[in-house]
N, C-alpha and C positions, 0 to 999 in steps of 0.2 A: 254322640258316641264316636270318639276318635277311632277310625279304622285305618290301618296302614295300607297304602295303595301305591303301586308303581305302574308306569306305562309299559306295556309289552306289545311287541309287534311293530310293524312299520306301515306307513301309508294309510290307506283306507281301512286296513284291518287292525290298526293300533287300538288298544283298549286299556282301561284301568283294571288291574287285578289286585286282590288283597295279598298282602305280604307281611312277613315278620322281619324285623331288623334288630340288630344288637342295641341300637340306640333307643328302642321303645321302652316305655315304662311298663311295669307289670299290669297296670290297668289297661293300657293300650293293647297289650298282647291279649289280654282277656277279651276285650271288646272285639278285636279282630277275629279271634277264634270263634266267638259267639256269632259273629256276622257270617263266617264261612259255614258254620254248622246250620244256622238258620236258613241259608240259601240252598243247602243241600237237600231240598225237598221240593215237591211241586209247588206248594203254597209259598215257600220262601223264594223260589225262582220266579214265580209268576207275579208276585206282588207289585213290583214296579211297572211291569208291562200292563197289568190290569188297571192300575191307577192312571197311567198315562192315557190309555184308551178311553177310560171313563171321562177323563177331563176333556178329551177331544169331542166326544158326543155331547157332553154338557155345554161346552162353549158353542156348539153348533145348534143348540136347542133341541137335540135328540135325547130320548129317554135312555140312560145307560142300563136301566132295568129291562129294556126291550130291545136287545141287540138284533139287528136284521130288519127292524121295522123302520122303513124309510118312507115317509109320506110324500116327499117331494123328490124329483129326479136328482141323482148324485153322480158326479163324474166317475166312470168306471176306473178302478185302480187308484182312486184318490185316497188321501190319508183318512178321510172320514169313512170310506168304504172298508178300508183295512181295519180301522178301529172297531167297526161293527162286527166284522168277521172274527177278530181276535176275541172279543167278549163272548161271541156265540160259541167259539171253539173251547174257550175256558169253561163254559158251562157244561159242554159235552164231556170234557176231560174229567171234571169233578164228578159227574154222574157215573162215568166209567170206573173211577177210583172207588166210589161208594159201592158200586156193584162188584168190586174186586175183579174187574176185567182188565188185567194188567196189560195184555197185548193191545187192546183198543186204546187204553189210556196212554200207552207209550206212542202209539201211532198218532193220536191227536196232539200229543205234546210235541212230537216232531213237526207236525204241521204248524203249530203255534210258533215254534222256534224259527222255522223257515219264513213264515209270514212276518214275524217281528224283524228279522234280518232284512227282508225285502223292504219293509217300511223304512228302516234306519238308512239303508243304502240310498233309497229315493230321496229322503229328506236331506241327508247330509252331502250326498255326492252327485245326484242326478244333474243338477245345473252345471256343475264343473265338468262332468263327463260329457254332456252334450256340447258345451262350449269347446272342449278339447277335440271332440270328433269333428265339429265344424272347422276348427283350425287345421286339423290334419287333412281333411278331405278338400278344403279350399272352397271357393265360391262355386255354386252349381253352374252359373252362367259364365261364359267366357268374357273376360273384360275387354272393352274396346279402348284403344289408346287415343291420343289427341288427334293424330292424323286421320284415323277412322271416323272420328266424330265430325271433323270439318268436311270430310268427303260426304258424309251423310247430310250435313247441312246444305252442301252444294246440290245434292240430288233432290232434296226437298224443295229448294228454292228454284232450281232450273229444270227439274223434272228427272224422272228415273232414267230416261234415255238421253240425257245431256251428253254431249261429246266430251272427249278427254280434254280438248282445248278449253271448253266452257268450264269444266271442273277446275282445271289448272288456273284459269283466270279468277275463279272464285277464291282459290287458295291464296293467290297473291295478295288478296285483301285481308287475310287472316294473320296479321303481323304479330299477334300475341303468341302464335304457334309456329307459323311458317316464316323463317328468316329470309330465305332466298330460293328461287327456282332458276337454275342456270340454263345456258343455251341448249344443253343436251337433255334437259328435262329432269335433271336430278333435283330432288326436293330436300332442302336443309331445314329441319324442324326440331322442335323441342317438346319433350314430355317429362313431367315430374322433375324438372331441373336438369335433364340430360339432353345433350345435343345428339341428333340422329340424322341420317341421310337415307333417302330412298331413291333408287334409280328409276328410270322411265319404265323399264320392263316390269319391275316389281310393282310400280305404281299401277300399271295397267291391270295386273293380276288382282291387286287390292280393290281397284275400282269395280272390276267384274264381280268380285265376291260381295262387295257392298250393294251392288245393284240387285243381286239375287235376294237379299234380305228384304227388299221392298215388296216382294211378293208375299211376305209373311205378315202375321199380325204385328201391330206396332210394338207390343211388348217383347218381340223377338229381337229388336234392334239393339 
């Protein structure tokens, strides 16, 4: 059944909606109108949602005729849990419609709509959203640069209370990172392809800070 559709909206709220265009044949216009009329009811609107939920339960080995019956532990908030709840609510809505309880049927229908949207957002956008949040927030732990790492190596090798002269002597052997230590104690070093320099006073402060970390668990380094 050819149904005219266009994309409407932007980003994560973009969706396909039925539409009529001047280029459509009379048969396509008729099919599109029939589709819209059919969807303008609870059964028409819920058909795709119900079929999708039943497929999820069937694929997981659960009985679609017994929504809510989970014999084995299931992750809270998972697609499988949502599918069970959708089928359970659909049954309740149908019962309310049969009893002519319009208010309760409308309430349950709203819950079904919200739950279906929650499911779609999770399936389609959760991974991207979490990756985006991680990118915005940045790493939880403060990164250490190359100089900090070789200082840590010196303290591991020569002891937490190694003197500044002992640490500098260790650094002189780290030629992959340290280019030179001049007479004033200025350290010329490289990190990620960039040349940097650290004066003696700044180096003392860094050394003191790195010593303190050796009082913490190893994973704090």
